[in-house]
C-alpha positions in Angstrom: 52.1 131.2 29.5 54.8 129.5 27.6 57.2 132.4 28.1 56.6 132.7 31.6 57.4 129.0 31.9 60.5 129.3 29.7 61.8 132.3 31.7 61.4 130.5 35.0 63.4 127.4 33.3 66.4 129.5 32.1 66.7 130.8 35.6 66.6 127.4 37.0 69.4 126.2 35.0 71.9 129.0 35.5 74.5 129.1 38.0 73.7 131.1 40.9 76.1 134.4 41.4 78.6 133.6 44.2 78.4 135.8 47.0 81.7 137.6 47.4 83.6 137.2 50.9 86.9 138.0 52.4 89.4 135.2 51.6 90.0 134.2 55.4 91.7 131.0 54.6 94.3 132.4 52.2 95.1 135.2 54.4 95.5 132.9 57.4 98.0 130.7 55.4 100.0 133.7 54.3 100.2 135.0 57.9 101.5 131.4 59.1 103.9 131.4 56.3 105.3 135.0 57.3 105.5 134.1 60.9 107.6 130.8 60.1 110.0 132.9 57.7 110.6 135.6 60.7 111.0 132.9 63.2 113.7 131.0 60.9 115.4 134.2 60.3 115.8 135.0 64.0 117.1 131.4 64.9 119.7 131.5 62.1 120.8 135.1 63.6 121.1 133.6 67.0 123.0 130.8 66.0 126.2 133.0 65.8 128.8 133.7 63.3 129.5 131.0 60.7 132.3 128.6 61.6 135.6 129.4 60.1 136.7 127.9 57.0 138.8 124.6 57.8 141.4 126.1 55.3 142.2 129.2 56.9 144.5 129.8 60.0 142.6 129.7 63.3 143.7 131.0 66.8 145.3 128.6 69.1 142.9 127.3 71.9 143.7 128.9 75.5 144.1 125.1 77.0 146.5 124.4 74.1 149.4 125.9 76.4 148.6 122.7 78.9 149.1 120.3 76.2 152.7 119.3 74.8 153.0 117.8 71.5 156.5 115.9 70.8 158.0 113.2 69.0 156.5 114.0 65.7 157.2 111.4 62.9 155.8 111.0 59.3 155.2 108.2 56.9 153.2 107.7 53.6 151.6 104.7 52.0 150.0 104.1 48.8 147.2 101.9 47.9 146.7 99.5 44.9 144.4 101.9 43.2 147.5 104.5 43.2 145.9 106.7 46.3 148.5 107.9 48.8 148.1 108.7 52.3 150.3 110.7 54.6 150.5 110.0 58.3 151.7 112.4 61.1 152.2 110.5 64.3 153.3 112.1 67.7 152.9 112.0 71.4 150.7 114.4 73.5 150.8 115.1 77.2 148.2 116.8 79.3 150.1 119.0 82.0 146.9 121.1 82.9 144.5 120.9 85.6 141.6 119.6 83.4 140.7 116.4 81.6 140.7 116.7 77.8 137.7 115.0 75.9 138.3 116.5 72.6 140.9 118.2 70.3 140.8 119.6 67.0 144.0 120.4 65.3 145.2 122.3 62.2 148.0 121.1 60.4 150.1 123.5 58.4 151.9 122.0 55.3 154.5 124.7 54.2 156.0 124.9 50.8 159.0 126.4 49.2 157.2 127.9 46.3 156.1 131.2 48.1 152.5 130.1 47.8 150.0 129.8 50.6 150.5 126.8 52.9 148.1 124.0 52.6 146.1 123.9 56.0 144.0 120.9 57.2 141.8 120.8 60.1 140.4 117.9 61.9 140.1 115.9 65.1 143.1 114.7 66.8 142.8 110.7 67.1 144.5 108.6 69.5 146.3 105.4 68.9 144.9 102.6 71.0 146.3 99.5 69.1 149.3 99.1 67.1 149.1 95.2 66.4 148.2 93.8 63.8 147.8 97.2 62.5 147.7 100.8 63.8 144.0 101.7 65.0 143.0 105.0 66.4 140.0 106.6 68.2 138.7 110.0 69.0 140.0 111.6 72.3 136.4 111.4 73.8 136.8 107.6 73.7 139.8 107.8 75.7 140.1 111.2 77.6 143.3 112.7 78.6 143.2 113.1 82.4 145.6 115.8 84.0 149.2 114.1 83.8 148.2 111.6 81.0 150.0 111.1 77.9 149.1 109.2 74.6 150.2 108.7 71.1 148.3 110.1 68.3 147.9 109.7 64.4 146.6 112.1 61.8 145.9 110.8 58.4 145.9 112.9 55.3 144.6 111.7 51.8 145.3 115.1 49.8 148.5 116.8 50.4 149.5 118.9 47.9 152.4 118.0 45.4 154.1 121.4 46.4 154.5 120.5 50.0 158.1 120.8 51.1 158.2 117.5 52.7 159.1 118.9 56.0 157.2 117.9 59.4 154.2 120.2 59.2 153.0 122.5 62.2 150.7 121.1 64.4 148.3 123.6 66.0 145.7 122.8 68.6 142.8 125.1 67.8 140.0 123.6 69.7 140.3 121.8 73.1 137.2 120.4 75.0 137.3 120.0 78.7 134.5 119.6 81.1 
């Protein structure tokens, strides 16, 4: 009798054999992850081609033929810490039929060393105050209506030392009209 009691005690203290089942939770998590990955790839593909590098020459905007840039002047300033800023100021006139709410320019700083020019891309900012200092704001803050004119200022911190010190070429590469 002691053997049968001992045998049943051994069975009572052992772990039951787990029943094998299909891992539905793991499969569901993996399926959701695959669906999210596919959706992300589709969205990235729909976004279109990547934006061009700001340091490569871009084509002139179609509406740029209606915008006249004139009176370009340059100046420089140095800070107490030794940094140098280069300013390009000018005048822009809208001779087209649409109001302009944004302009992106490319400024091409040529050199005489037969190296590729330095190309800087950024927004055109209009001068809205000259006293006590020159202050600018984006074109979106003061849209250029048909027939309107305004002064602008472009500011550059890192113009290359091999720049030929001539007035750079200003290219209007993106013009926003409603």
